[in-house]
Structures are given as structure tokens and as C-alpha cells.
C-alpha positions in Angstrom: -2.8 50.1 10.3 0.8 50.4 9.3 2.4 53.6 7.9 4.5 53.8 4.8 7.5 56.1 5.0 8.2 58.0 1.8 11.6 59.4 0.9 12.2 63.0 0.0 10.0 64.2 2.8 6.8 63.4 0.9 3.6 63.1 3.0 2.9 60.0 4.9 0.6 57.7 3.0 -1.8 55.2 4.6 -2.5 51.9 3.1 -5.8 50.1 3.2 -7.0 46.5 2.8 -9.5 44.9 0.5 -10.7 41.4 -0.2 -9.6 39.7 -3.4 -9.7 36.3 -5.0 -6.3 34.8 -5.5 -5.1 31.4 -6.7 -2.5 30.3 -4.1 0.1 28.1 -5.9 3.6 26.8 -5.7 6.0 23.9 -6.3 7.4 21.1 -4.2 10.9 20.0 -5.1 13.9 18.1 -4.0 17.1 20.1 -3.2 18.5 19.5 -6.7 15.3 20.9 -8.3 13.7 17.6 -9.1 9.9 17.9 -8.9 8.1 15.9 -6.2 5.1 14.2 -7.7 2.1 13.2 -5.5 2.8 15.4 -2.5 -0.3 16.5 -0.6 -0.7 20.1 0.4 -3.4 21.3 2.9 -4.2 25.0 3.4 -5.1 25.3 7.1 -7.4 28.3 6.9 -9.7 26.8 4.2 -9.0 23.1 4.7 -8.6 22.9 0.9 -6.1 20.3 -0.3 -4.1 19.9 -3.5 -1.8 17.2 -4.9 1.4 18.1 -6.9 1.5 17.1 -10.5 4.3 15.8 -12.7 6.1 19.2 -12.4 5.7 19.4 -8.6 3.0 22.1 -9.0 0.0 22.6 -6.8 -2.6 25.3 -6.5 -5.8 26.4 -4.7 -8.1 28.2 -7.0 -10.3 31.1 -5.8 -8.9 31.4 -2.3 -10.1 34.5 -0.5 -7.1 36.6 0.6 -6.4 40.1 1.9 -4.4 42.2 -0.4 -2.4 45.4 0.2 -3.5 48.3 -1.9 -0.7 50.9 -2.1 -1.8 54.4 -2.9 -1.7 55.3 -6.6 1.9 56.3 -6.3 3.1 53.1 -8.0 6.0 53.2 -5.5 8.8 50.7 -5.9 10.3 49.0 -2.9 14.0 49.5 -2.2 16.2 47.4 -0.1 15.9 49.4 3.1 13.2 49.0 5.8 12.6 49.9 9.4 10.8 48.2 12.2 8.1 50.1 14.2 10.7 51.3 16.7 12.5 53.1 13.9 15.4 50.7 13.7 16.8 49.8 10.3 16.4 46.2 9.3 17.9 44.4 6.3 15.7 43.5 3.3 16.6 39.8 3.4 13.4 38.2 4.8 15.3 35.2 6.2 16.7 37.5 8.9 13.4 39.1 9.9 10.9 38.1 12.5 7.3 38.0 11.3 5.6 41.3 12.2 4.6 44.7 11.1 7.2 46.6 9.1 7.2 50.1 7.6 8.9 50.2 4.2 10.7 53.2 2.9 9.5 53.8 -0.7 11.4 55.5 -3.4 8.7 57.2 -5.4 9.5 57.4 -9.1 13.0 56.1 -8.6 14.5 53.0 -10.2 14.7 50.9 -7.1 13.1 47.6 -7.7 13.1 45.1 -4.9 15.0 42.4 -6.8 12.1 40.0 -6.8 12.0 39.8 -3.0 8.8 40.0 -1.1 7.7 43.4 0.2 8.3 43.8 3.9 5.0 45.6 4.6 2.9 43.1 6.4 0.5 45.4 8.2 -2.7 44.2 6.7 -2.1 40.6 5.7 -2.9 37.5 7.7 -0.6 34.5 8.4 -1.6 31.1 7.0 -0.1 27.7 6.9 0.3 24.9 4.4 0.7 21.3 5.7 2.9 19.1 3.5 2.7 15.3 3.4 4.5 12.9 1.1 4.5 9.1 0.8 2.0 8.9 3.8 4.4 10.9 6.0 3.7 14.3 7.5 6.7 16.3 6.3 6.2 19.7 7.9 4.4 23.1 7.8 5.1 26.1 5.6 4.0 29.6 6.9 3.0 32.2 4.4 1.0 35.5 4.3 -2.3 35.3 2.6 -1.7 38.4 0.5 0.8 36.3 -1.5 -0.8 34.3 -4.3 2.4 32.3 -4.9 4.5 30.8 -2.2 8.2 30.1 -2.4 9.3 26.7 -3.6 8.7 24.0 -0.9 11.8 21.9 -0.7 11.9 18.5 1.1 14.7 16.2 1.8 15.6 12.8 3.2 18.7 10.5 3.3 19.0 7.1 1.6 22.0 5.3 3.0 23.3 2.1 1.3 26.5 0.1 1.1 28.1 -3.3 1.6 27.5 -5.2 4.8 28.1 -8.5 6.5 24.8 -8.8 8.2 22.0 -7.0 10.1 22.7 -3.2 9.8 21.5 -0.2 11.8 21.8 3.4 10.6 21.9 6.3 13.0 21.3 9.9 11.9 22.0 13.0 14.0 21.7 16.6 12.7 23.3 19.9 13.7 19.9 21.0 14.9 19.3 18.1 17.2 17.2 15.9 15.0 17.9 12.2 15.5 16.6 9.0 13.8 17.5 5.3 14.1 16.8 3.1 11.1 16.8 -0.7 10.7 18.3 -1.3 7.2 16.9 -3.8 4.7 19.7 -6.3 3.9 19.9 -8.2 0.6 22.9 -10.5 0.2 26.0 -8.4 1.0 24.2 -5.0 0.6 22.0 -2.9 2.8 19.8 0.1 2.3 17.9 2.4 4.6 15.8 5.5 4.0 15.1 8.2 6.6 11.8 10.1 7.0 11.1 13.1 4.8 11.7 16.5 6.4 11.6 20.1 5.3 14.9 21.0 3.7 17.3 23.3 5.6 20.2 24.6 3.6 22.5 25.0 6.6 21.7 21.7 8.5 24.3 19.1 8.4 24.2 15.4 9.5 26.4 12.9 11.2 25.4 9.4 9.8 26.7 6.1 11.3 26.2 2.6 9.8 26.7 -0.3 12.2 26.8 -4.1 11.6 28.0 -6.3 14.4 31.4 -5.0 15.6 31.9 -2.8 12.5 30.8 0.8 12.1 31.6 3.7 9.9 30.6 7.4 10.3 30.3 10.3 7.8 30.2 13.8 9.3 29.2 17.1 7.8 26.7 15.6 5.3 24.7 18.5 3.9 21.0 18.5 3.9 21.0 18.7 0.1 22.7 15.3 -0.1 19.9 12.8 -0.8 21.8 9.5 -1.1 25.2 8.3 0.1 27.2 5.2 0.4 28.7 3.9 3.6 30.4 0.6 3.0 30.9 -1.9 5.8 32.8 -5.1 5.3 31.4 -7.4 2.6 31.7 -10.4 4.9 31.2 -11.2 8.6 35.0 -11.4 9.1 37.2 -8.5 10.1 39.4 -8.8 7.0 41.4 -5.6 6.7 41.0 -3.2 3.8 43.7 -3.6 1.1 44.8 -0.2 -0.1 46.9 0.8 -3.2 47.9 4.2 -4.4 48.3 5.3 -8.0 49.5 8.7 -9.2 49.1 10.4 -12.6 50.4 13.6 -14.1 48.5 15.5 -16.8 48.9 18.9 -18.5 46.2 21.2 -19.9 46.4 24.5 -21.6 44.8 27.5 -19.8 41.4 28.3 -21.3 39.6 31.5 -20.5 36.4 30.5 -22.3 35.8 26.8 -22.3 35.5 23.8 -19.9 38.3 22.1 -21.7 39.5 18.7 -20.6 42.3 16.2 -21.0 41.7 12.4 -20.8 43.7 10.4 -18.3 44.1 6.7 -18.9 44.0 4.9 -15.5 45.1 1.7 -17.2 42.3 -0.8 -16.8 44.6 -3.8 -16.4 46.3 -2.2 -13.4 43.0 -1.2 -11.9 41.7 -4.8 -12.3 44.7 -6.1 -10.4 44.4 -3.6 -7.6 40.6 -4.1 -7.2 40.8 -7.9 -7.5 38.3 -8.1 -10.4 38.0 -7.4 -14.1 34.3 -6.6 -13.6 34.1 -2.8 -12.9 30.2 -2.7 -12.8 30.1 -3.1 -9.0 33.0 -0.7 -8.2 32.1 2.1 -5.9 33.4 5.6 -6.7 34.4 8.4 -4.3 36.1 11.8 -4.3 38.8 12.3 -1.6 39.0 15.6 0.2 42.3 17.1 1.2 41.9 15.7 4.8 41.3 12.2 3.4 37.6 12.0 4.0 35.5 10.4 1.3 32.6 11.9 -0.6 30.3 9.6 -2.6 27.8 12.2 -3.9 28.8 13.5 -7.4 29.0 17.2 -8.0 30.0 16.9 -11.7 28.6 14.7 -14.4 28.3 10.9 -13.8 31.1 9.6 -11.5 32.6 13.1 -11.2 33.4 15.9 -8.8 34.5 19.5 -8.8 37.5 20.4 -6.6 38.7 23.7 -5.2 42.3 25.0 -5.2 43.0 23.1 -2.0 41.8 19.8 -3.4 38.5 19.7 -1.5 35.2 18.7 -3.1 33.0 21.6 -4.1 30.2 22.2 -6.6 29.9 24.1 -9.8 27.8 26.9 -8.3 29.2 27.1 -4.8 32.5 27.4 -3.0 35.4 28.1 -5.5 35.3 25.4 -8.2 38.6 25.2 -10.1 39.0 21.7 -11.7 36.8 18.6 -12.2 37.2 14.9 -12.9 34.5 12.8 -14.6 35.4 9.1 -14.6 34.3 6.4 -17.0 34.4 3.2 -14.9 33.8 0.9 -17.9 36.9 2.2 -19.7 38.9 3.2 -16.6 39.6 6.6 -18.0 38.7 10.0 -16.6 38.3 13.4 -18.2 40.0 16.1 -16.1 38.9 19.7 -16.9 39.0 23.3 -15.8 36.7 26.2 -14.9 37.2 28.8 -17.6 39.5 31.6 -16.8 40.1 30.7 -13.1 43.4 28.6 -13.2 46.9 30.0 -13.2 49.4 29.2 -15.8 52.4 27.3 -14.2 50.4 26.1 -11.3 49.6 22.4 -10.5 46.2 21.4 -9.1 45.7 18.1 -7.3 42.6 16.0 -7.5 42.1 12.7 -5.5 39.5 10.0 -6.1 39.0 6.5 -4.9 37.5 3.2 -6.1 36.4 0.3 -4.0 35.6 -3.3 -4.7 35.0 -5.5 -1.7 37.9 -5.0 0.7 40.1 -3.5 -2.0 40.5 0.2 -2.1 42.4 2.2 -4.8 43.4 5.8 -4.2 44.0 7.8 -7.4 45.9 11.1 -7.3 46.0 13.3 -10.5 48.3 16.3 -10.6 47.1 18.7 -13.3 49.7 21.1 -14.7 48.4 24.2 -16.3 50.4 25.3 -19.4 50.2 28.2 -21.8 51.9 31.6 -22.3 53.5 32.5 -19.0 54.1 36.1 -18.0 57.6 35.5 -16.6 60.6 37.3 -18.2 58.4 40.0 -19.8 55.5 42.2 -18.8 53.0 40.1 -20.7 49.7 40.1 -18.9 46.3 38.3 -19.2 44.1 39.7 -21.9 40.9 41.3 -20.7 37.8 39.5 -21.8 34.4 41.3 -21.7 31.3 39.2 -22.1 27.6 40.0 -22.4 26.6 40.4 -18.7 24.9 37.2 -17.6 24.2 35.6 -14.2 25.1 32.0 -13.7 24.7 32.4 -9.9 23.4 35.0 -7.5 23.5 36.0 -3.9 20.9 33.3 -3.2 23.7 30.8 -3.9 25.4 32.0 -0.7 22.4 31.1 1.4 22.0 27.8 -0.4 25.6 26.6 -0.3 27.5 28.2 2.5 27.6 27.4 6.2 25.5 29.6 8.5 28.4 31.3 10.1 29.6 32.6 6.7 26.3 33.9 5.3 25.3 35.4 8.6 28.7 37.1 8.9 28.6 38.5 5.3 25.1 39.8 5.7 26.0 41.4 9.0 29.0 43.2 7.6 27.1 44.5 4.6 24.1 45.7 6.7 26.1 47.2 9.6 29.3 48.4 8.0 29.3 48.7 4.2 25.8 49.8 3.2 24.6 53.4 2.9 24.6 55.4 6.1 26.5 52.7 8.0 29.9 52.6 9.6 32.0 52.6 6.5 29.3 53.4 3.8 31.3 52.2 0.8 28.2 52.8 -1.4 29.1 56.6 -1.5 32.4 55.9 -3.3 32.7 56.2 -7.1 36.3 55.2 -7.2 36.3 51.6 -6.0 38.3 49.1 -8.1 34.9 48.0 -9.5 34.6 51.5 -10.9 38.2 51.6 -12.2 37.9 48.3 -14.0 34.6 49.1 -15.7 35.7 52.7 -16.6 38.9 51.2 -18.0 36.9 48.6 -20.0 38.6 45.7 -18.2 42.1 47.3 -17.8 43.9 48.9 -14.9 46.9 51.2 -15.0 49.5 51.2 -12.1 52.3 53.6 -11.0 55.2 52.0 -9.1 56.1 54.4 -6.3 59.7 53.5 -5.2 60.5 55.0 -1.7 63.5 52.8 -1.1 67.3 53.2 -1.0 67.6 50.0 -2.9 67.6 49.8 -6.7 65.3 47.5 -8.6 67.1 45.7 -11.4 65.5 45.0 -14.8 64.9 41.3 -14.1 63.0 42.0 -11.0 61.1 44.9 -12.6 59.8 42.5 -15.2 58.2 40.5 -12.4 56.2 43.3 -11.0 53.5 43.6 -13.7 52.8 39.8 -13.7 52.6 39.9 -9.9 50.1 42.7 -10.0 48.0 40.8 -12.6 48.0 37.7 -10.3 47.0 39.8 -7.3 44.1 41.6 -9.0 42.8 38.6 -10.9 42.8 36.5 -7.8 40.0 38.7 -6.7 38.4 39.2 -10.1 38.0 35.5 -10.7 35.7 35.3 -7.7 33.2 37.5 -9.6 33.2 35.5 -12.8 29.6 34.4 -13.6 28.2 36.3 -10.7 25.2 38.7 -11.2 26.3 40.1 -14.5 29.9 41.0 -13.6 31.3 41.7 -17.1 34.9 40.7 -17.1 36.5 37.2 -16.6 40.0 38.6 -16.4 41.5 42.1 -16.0 44.7 43.3 -17.8 47.0 45.3 -15.5 49.6 47.7 -17.0 52.5 49.5 -15.3 52.4 53.0 -17.0 55.1 54.6 -14.9 58.0 54.1 -12.4 58.5 56.9 -9.9 61.6 57.4 -7.7 63.7 60.2 -6.3 66.5 59.3 -8.8 66.3 57.5 -12.1 69.3 55.4 -11.1 67.0 53.3 -8.9 65.8 51.6 -12.1 69.0 50.6 -13.9 68.9 49.7 -17.6 65.5 51.2 -18.0 64.3 50.6 -21.6 62.3 52.9 -23.8 59.1 51.1 -22.8 59.7 52.0 -19.1 58.6 55.5 -18.2 60.6 56.8 -15.2 59.5 59.9 -13.4 61.4 61.9 -10.8 60.5 65.2 -9.2 56.9 64.4 -8.4 55.9 63.7 -4.7 52.8 63.1 -2.6 53.2 62.9 1.2 57.0 63.4 0.6 57.3 60.2 -1.4 57.9 59.8 -5.2 54.9 59.4 -7.4 54.0 59.6 -11.1 52.7 63.0 -12.4 49.8 64.0 -10.2 47.8 65.4 -13.1 47.4 61.8 -14.3 46.2 60.4 -11.0 42.7 59.0 -11.0 42.5 59.1 -7.2 43.4 62.8 -7.1 40.9 63.6 -9.8 38.3 61.8 -7.7 39.2 63.3 -4.3 39.5 66.8 -5.7 36.1 66.3 -7.5 37.6 67.0 -11.0 35.9 65.6 -14.1 37.2 62.5 -15.8 39.1 64.4 -18.4 42.9 64.2 -18.2 43.7 66.9 -20.8 46.7 68.1 -18.8 48.2 64.7 -18.1 51.8 64.6 -19.2 52.0 60.7 -19.2 49.6 60.2 -22.1 47.3 58.1 -19.9 45.9 58.1 -16.4 47.0 55.8 -13.6 44.3 54.2 -11.5 46.4 53.0 -8.5 49.9 52.8 -7.2 52.0 50.1 -5.6 54.0 52.0 -3.1 57.2 50.4 -1.8 58.7 51.9 1.4 61.9 51.0 3.3 61.1 49.9 6.9 57.3 50.0 6.4 55.6 47.4 8.6 52.5 45.6 7.5 50.4 47.2 4.7 48.1 50.0 3.9 45.6 50.4 1.0 42.4 51.6 -0.5 41.1 52.8 -3.8 44.4 54.7 -4.3 46.5 51.5 -4.3 48.6 49.5 -1.9 51.6 50.2 0.3 54.0 47.8 1.8 57.6 47.5 3.0 60.5 46.8 0.6 61.3 43.4 2.2 57.7 42.2 2.0 57.3 43.4 -1.6 60.6 41.8 -2.8 59.8 38.5 -1.2 56.5 38.1 -2.9 57.4 39.0 -6.5 57.2 35.3 -7.5 54.3 34.2 -5.2 50.9 33.1 -6.5 49.1 35.6 -4.2 51.0 38.3 -2.3 48.7 38.3 0.7 49.7 41.5 2.3 49.2 43.6 -0.8 46.3 41.3 -1.7 44.6 42.2 1.6 45.0 45.9 0.7 43.5 45.2 -2.8 40.4 44.0 -0.9 40.1 47.5 0.7 40.2 48.9 -2.9 37.1 46.8 -3.7 35.4 48.2 -0.6 36.0 45.4 1.9 36.6 46.1 5.6 39.3 45.5 8.2 38.5 43.6 11.4 40.4 44.8 14.4 37.9 45.9 17.0 35.0 44.1 18.7 32.5 46.6 17.4 33.6 45.7 13.8 32.3 42.2 14.1 29.0 40.7 15.1 28.0 39.5 18.5 26.7 36.0 19.1 23.2 37.0 18.2 24.3 39.0 15.1 22.5 42.1 16.6 22.8 45.3 14.6 25.3 47.9 15.6 23.7 50.7 17.7 25.9 53.3 16.0 27.0 54.5 12.6 30.3 56.3 13.2 33.6 55.1 14.7 33.6 57.4 17.7 30.2 56.3 18.8 30.8 52.7 18.1 34.1 52.7 20.1 32.1 53.9 23.1 29.0 51.7 22.5 30.1 48.7 24.4 29.0 46.4 21.5 30.5 43.0 22.3 31.5 41.3 19.0 32.7 37.7 19.3 35.9 36.7 17.6 35.0 33.1 17.9 32.3 33.3 15.3 34.4 35.2 12.7 35.3 32.9 9.8 38.9 32.8 8.5 39.6 35.4 5.8 42.5 37.3 4.2 40.6 40.5 5.2 41.2 39.7 8.8 44.9 40.5 8.9 47.0 37.4 9.8 44.1 35.0 9.7 44.7 33.7 6.1 47.2 34.0 3.3 44.6 33.1 0.6 41.2 34.4 -0.4 38.7 32.3 1.5 35.0 31.7 0.8 34.1 34.5 3.3 36.3 37.0 1.4 34.8 35.9 -1.9 31.2 36.3 -0.7 31.9 39.7 0.9 33.3 40.8 -2.5 30.2 39.4 -4.3 27.9 41.0 -1.8 29.5 44.3 -2.4 29.0 44.0 -6.1 25.3 43.1 -5.5 25.0 46.3 -3.4 26.6 48.7 -6.0 26.0 47.2 -9.4 23.0 49.4 -10.0 25.5 52.3 -10.3 26.6 50.7 -13.6 23.2 49.6 -14.9 23.5 46.0 -13.9 
């Protein structure tokens, strides 16, 4: 019998088993959530069967099952558990082997398990559900019989179709070694082929090739969630070349922090008809075009539409980093181009590419969307903070559903081995991360500019600093919008003081620019120390700033130093060299200081092999830097995804950076009541 470990040195409590009657139930769905009707489910232990209804629901009434009876402590399960050798394991069940686990309970503490299954499996018995659909055996689902409801069962297949000149074969090969060869059904100049049904795997991808005679075309990296796709071969048996034409359009759209606002682009039907060789657009095939030129025929927006990220690659509304979308009306040959609220940058241009095909005529359409509005350029105007009622449009589960395996495994490993409580960096202890500063400031941050340079900073360049800080902070903040209750879609950054050894370093300073001299930290100029939030935090003072001579606190500093190489940063602010600082005043994302902002949010550096996972993603055998440096842990750089938090690997915030940020918020949001 397993033991339950209780926090606060409470006595060990045993658990016992009892027989109970449970109605085992669940749903069978497609990856997009569509219910699967008529699927057959067989429970192996009882040989009872059930068929899914119109909602995809099935159940087995009055199934005998073992149930865990926890002592009358009414303990709540936190997100920490240990295997029977005393090693800490993460709470995410997808990373755990089946077995006996001891769970650390927090008695009387508000530590719900976020809807995940308890890890204690000491008394339950494994069982299996066999799934069949359309007279095909799809696969098996393992579950524990102390659970009366199983997770959604998701099944998937590929339907491949397109134009062809004759007999067609479709070859499928997955990233996990699955292969299938299909003989397509041909009707006229079109073909269609459907693969067998399989259990959906979020991280499986496919390479799919269609062949007809001497012609073949391949699509790579097709996600398991994609149910249908088009691969066009020639519409005739000849090898007539593809006729390609390119059209480019420019549109403008005002920045919108709250709405999915759009602008309509007229593609000019008469020009499209000429290029496609027909006035009949009913048979025109639609594609999105990625930045590398590859085509994507599966819509991720409404109708004939796709979401695109900042690089012009196809993404989805709830995954990746959606920025702009285009939804095309083929009958009118117009398209509505729109934006994700609050994520775009005024003055920037975003590129979307789409394609249309009719027979051997291919039209490539490029739309350059310019974002207009009030620009913070020659003044210190900054975005307005916008607080919303905390809502969750997507959660951590989205990472597992949408991201490649190397990203979610890396993010999980970093949290479990470096960031979480008691681990290498233990950022959970901090109460002064930028998360805390933003929420305490109700969506606003105050900065001090620490000028440790022999150069002066003229008024024109000083007016660029606050907008630059706003871009840098909001580049991170926008990755949190809509995620697990994060309350602000933009953050307003103010410069509340300028510090130098001599006021002449800031010529022509106006009455709205507060210049401070005579204050130093580490022999460098700073704003009045009695107004410093970091010092209040480090010296364990309260949050009152009654002795502050500035009239307001400052949360962080941007510290500019002659001859300083690279950068440094944390919850106190960012430091970089004069040349680096000056050269990035007009850039969209100053990546050196932006990297340091990541540290302020609690994200880690990656320099040593013990700071990254090994090929098996094994846990670190240590929890402090001295022990880890001597542990011999062999992290593998080859599995580390690109990210701005790995110095020199990226100049932009990547999907890995964004998910590390979100994972951090998930881990600390309970501190704020979210």
C-alpha cells in the first residue's frame, strides 16, 4: 500500500481501498473538437461495449471500480510529487511512467491540482478501452479504473485530394515511423484518398506524397491535427509547365487594442480571371504561402483564411504567435485582412502571402499591411495600459497541443529543474519579478535612466528612450495576452528620472525631465535610492515610499555604461554598453536589453551543459550551482530550440521564449489570486 506524505511534518497517513460502482464515460472527437458519431468502445476488463452518440459521448453504467479513499483530511493535491525512491517528479502526467507515486498533500492549504488527475495510483488497477470506427480498429486507450471519466479520445486520419492526370498513389510516412500506401479513387481530373483512422498524437507530423505517372508532389511537416489537404498534380497527362503570376497589394489599418478590426482588399476580379485563365472561380484552389514558399491548404481562420505570425508563416489563433489574418471571398475576389488586438506595432508593416490555382495557372498574392495610428516618435507618448477582467482564452495545455515536442519538453524541463520551488534558480521565491511590478503598478512601470557615460544624450535622442522601453517591455507582455487570466494587454512605461554625474549630460532638459545627481549605487549614478523598488524589496522594507523625494517609486533602471560588453539584468533592470544602447533606440526589439528583460520576468540563461536537458530530458541530480557544476550532467545543445534567452541564438522572441514566459506565469499566478 502506498504512503501519502503530508507537509508541515504531519503524521504519515495510510490510504485504503474500497469497491464502488462508477459509470465510466467519455467522448470521442476529432482534433478540431468535432464529435465522432458511431464509434465503438470496448472495455477490456468487463467486455462491455458502448457506441458514441451525436455528441461523441459513450458510457458504461455500473462498472465496478476500485476507488481511493483518502483519510478525512480533505487534502488538496498540489503540483509536486515524488516517486518511491524519493525523487521529485513533475505533476504533468504526460511525462510520468505508470506506477506507484506518493503525493505531497497540503492540508488545509489552497493548492488545488488545476483539474489534473491525482498522481497517487497505489490502489487502482489499469484497464483498457478498445476504439473502433468505420469498421476499423483505431487503437487502445489505457486508464485507471478509479477514474469514472476518461480524457477525451481523439482520433485522426488524412484525406488527400487534388487534380491529377490519371491513376494516383498516395504515400504517407510519419515522424514516428508509421507508413501507409493508398490507391486513390480517380474521377475525371480529380483524385481522392483516405488513410486509416489512428489515435491522434499532437506532436506527430507526416510527409505525404502524391504520384501520378511521372509527376509527384510532396508536403512535409503536416501536423496530425490536419484532417484534409490538397496536393495538386497536373490536370492532364501532359507535362505542361505551371504558369505563375505575382500580384502585390498595399493596405493600411489603424492599430486596435481591443478588436479584430479588418480592412478589405480588392484583388480585382478581372485581373484574377486573366491570370487564372477563367471567369469561373468556383473551382479555384486556395492556399496560404509560408515565408519559405511552401503552401498550406488547411485554413486556420474563417473560410478561405489563415492566421500569420510576424515572420509571415502560417499559424493558428490559439497557437504560435498570431499577428494578422486574411479571409478571402473567392466569389468576389476580395479579402478581409485583420489584426490580433493589441499585438501589432504602429509604424510596422506585416506581410501576408496567399496563392490561387486553376489548372496549370498559379497566382501568388502578396499583401503588405501597414499599421497606422498615434506613433510615439518625437515625444514620450506611450501605449495606454488596458486592464481587462481576467479571462483565459488559452492555457498551458495549448503548448502541448500545438508546439513541437522539442519545445514543450524543453519548457517543461526548465520549469521543473531550474525555475520551480527548491530547484536551481527557484524564481518562485521572488516577489519582485516584472510580473509583480506590473500588477502592483496596475499596468504601469516606472524607469530610472542611469547614465554612466562620458557622452551626453541630446533631447531628440532622450525622447526616443521611453518609446524604446515601451516596445521592449510590451514585446514580452503581448505574449501573455489572453493566457490564463493575465490581466493586461499592454503596459505603459514611464521614465520618472534621469541620473548622471553631471546634469550637463542631459542638455536642454525640460521641466518634465527630472535630472538627479549625487546619488550612486555601485559607484554609478542612480535616482534617489529611497524611491527604488528593488532596494525596498532587497532590504525587506514595506511598500511605503514615504521618504521618497521623487514623488513616485521607480521599479527598474536602464543602466548605460561606457565600454560595457554584452548585457546584465534582472528584476532591478537592464544594463548595457553605450554603443549598444544608442544603436537600438529606433529598433523594434532591442534584443540585448530585451534578453535582460526576460531575466526580470524570471527566465533563465543557458550557458552550461547542466543548465539544459540531456537527450532523455532526465532531471538534474542537484539543486545548487556548485553541486550541478560538479555533477557531470551532460546536457545536449543540439536539442535546445532557438530563443532570445540563449544569448546570441536569436534577436527576436521565439515560441520557446514565449512559452517559458507563459509557463512562469502559470507557476506564480496563484500569488496574485489568479
